[in-house]
N, C-alpha and C positions, 0 to 999 in steps of 0.2 A: 401944227401942234407937235410939241416934242414927244418922241417915242418913249413909251413906258418901259422902264428897265425891268427885264425878267428877273424874278427872284431866284437867286441861285439855290439849288437844292444842296443841302448839306448832308453829305454821306455820314451815316453813323458808323462808328467803329464797331468791331466785333464785341468789345467789352461792353459798350453801351447797349447793344442789342440784347446781349445776354442778361444785362442788368434790368432791362425793361420787361423781360419775359416773366410771366406769372409762374410762380413755383407750383409744380404739380406734386401733390403728396404721393409718397410711395404707396405701393399696393398694400403693404402691411399696415400703413397708417390709415388708409381708406377703410380697410376691413375692420380695423379696431374701432374707428368712429361709427361704423354702421352697426356693430354688434352691441346689443344692449348688455350693460354690465360688464364691458370688456376689461375694466380695471380689476375685476375680481379674478383671482387665480383659479384655474380649473382644478377640480378635485381629482386627485390621483388615487385610484383604488389599488391596493396591493393585492396581487394574485397569490393565493396560498399554493405552495408546492404540494403536490400529492406525495404522501409518504412512500418511500421506496420499499419494494417488497424484500423482505428478509428471508434468508434460508431458514426453514423450520426443521429443527432436529428433534428426534424422539428419544425416549428413555432408552438407555443402554447403547446409544449411538456413540461411536468414537469420533472425537474431534481433535484438532491440533490448536493449541494456544501457543503462539510463537515463543514466548519467554519461558515456557514450562514444558513444552512437548505434548505428547499424546495423553489425552484424558478421556474418561467415559462419563457420559451424562447420567447422573444418578437420580436426579429429581428436577421437575419443573414447578417452581413455587411462585406464590404471589405474596406481596407485602404492600402495606399502605404507608407512604411517607407523606405526611401532611394531608393533602386532599387528592394526592395522585396515587393511583394503583400501579404498581410496578411488577412485571413478570420477569423472572430470571431463571437461569440454568444453574444447577449445582453440578460441578465437574470435578471428578476425582482423578488426580494424577498419581498413578500407582508408583512410578519411579521415585517421586519426591514425597510420597505420603502426604499429599496436599489437596485440600478441597477449595476450588475456586468458585466464586459467585459472580456470574456474568449476566447483567441485564440483557433481555432479548433485544431491546432497541439500541444496544451498544455492542453488538456482536460482530462488528466489522473485522475485528482481529481474528475471529475464529474461522477455521476452514475445515472442510470435511477431509477425512483421511484420503490418501492417494489411491489411485486405481492400480490394478495388477500391472498394467502396461507401464505406468510411471515407476513402479518398483523395479521392473525389468530394465528400464532405462538407467536407474540408479546403479544397478549391478554393472551395466556397461561403463558407467562413469568410474566406478571403483576399480575396474580392470585397466584403465588408462594410466599413463605415466604421470606422476605428481608434477605440478608446476610450482616451482619455488622461486619467488621473486628475490632480487638482490637488495631489497630494502632492509631497513633496521627491523629487528625482531619485534620491538614494541609496536611499530606501525602495522606489521603483518598480523600480530596477535589481536590488535584492535579490529582489523578487517575480518579475521576469522570469527571473532566473537559476534560481530554484526551479522555475519552470514548464519551463524548458529541460531541467533535470535530472530532471524527474518521470517521464519516459518516456512521458507521455501525448501522443498525436499531436495531439489537438484543442487542448491547451494550447500546444503548440509552434506550431501554426498561428496561434493568437491573438497570440503574441509577434511573429511575423513580420509579421502584419497591423498591429499597434499601433506597431511601430517602423519601418514602411515610410515613407519620405519621398518616394517617386516620383522620386528624384534621386540622382545619384552625386556631387554637389558636396559636398566635404568640409566646407565652411563651414556647410552646412545641418544638420550632425549633429555632436554632440560625439564625442570619441574612444571613450568608453565605450558610447555609444548605437550607434555603428557596429559596434563589436566584438560586442555582444550580438545585433544584427541579423544580422550575418554568421554567427555561431555557430548561431543558430536556423534561419536560411535554409539553411545547409549540412546541418544535421541533417534538416530536413524534405525537402530535395532528395534526400538519399541514400536515404531510405525510399521516396520516389516512384519512384526508379530501380529499387529492388529489387522493388517491387510491380508496377509497370507494365512492367518489363523493356524499357525504351527507353533511348536514349543520354542522357548528361547534358545535351547541348545541347537536345534535345527537351523534357526535363523543365524546364529553365530557361525556355524559351519559354512553356511552359504556366503555370508559376508567375508569371512576369513579366507575362503577359497578365492573369491574375487580379488581380494587384496594381496594374495600371495602369502597369507599368514596361516595356511592350513597346517603346517608342521607345528606351529605354536599351540593351536587348539588341540592337536593330537597329543602333544606332550602334557598339556594341562589335564587331560583325562587320565 
C-alpha cells in the first residue's frame, strides 16, 4: 500500500497570529461597562472657600491708605445696598482734609501704622547716602511716585532720602523733584507723628537731623 503523505504544518506568521488573537478590552473600558449608568457624567460639587479673616480696626485707630497716607478711623457704619448689608470704615486723612469710605471686606489695601522699631529703621535709612540712578528723570519720577503710593514705609523713607538736597534753595531742585520730595516727606512725617505721639515740630527736627537738614529747620524758626 502506498504510504500516506504527512500533511505539512503551515507555520503562521506573526501578523496572522496577532490578527487571530481576541481583542482584550482595556481596563478602563471594562470598568465602564461594568458600572451602571457609566455614560452619565459624575456630579462635581464646588467647595466653597472659607472667608479669610480680616484685621479688625477700632474707632480712633490710625491706619495707612497707600494713596492718601495716614488716616484715623472716625466711624464704623452699616448701609444696605439692594439686599446686601455692607459694613465700612470712615477714615479721615488730616493732611488732605479728606474722608474715605472703605468697606470692611475690601480693606486689603489698609495697613496698621508702623511699630517704633520700624520708625527707628526709617531713621537709619534717612541717614544713609542717597542713591541716584543715571536714568532719565521722567522714569525716576515715575518710580518715586510708585514707591510713595505703595504704602510701604521703608520705600517712602528711601524716596525722602534720595530726593533730599540738604537745602531749601529752589534753584537746586526742579519743580517736580521738590513736589515729590515734599509729598514723600509729609507722608513719612505724618506716620512718625502717629506712632511716636509727639508734636509735628519734634518729628520734623528728628527727620531733618537724620537727613542733615538740621540747619534748615533752625533757620526756619
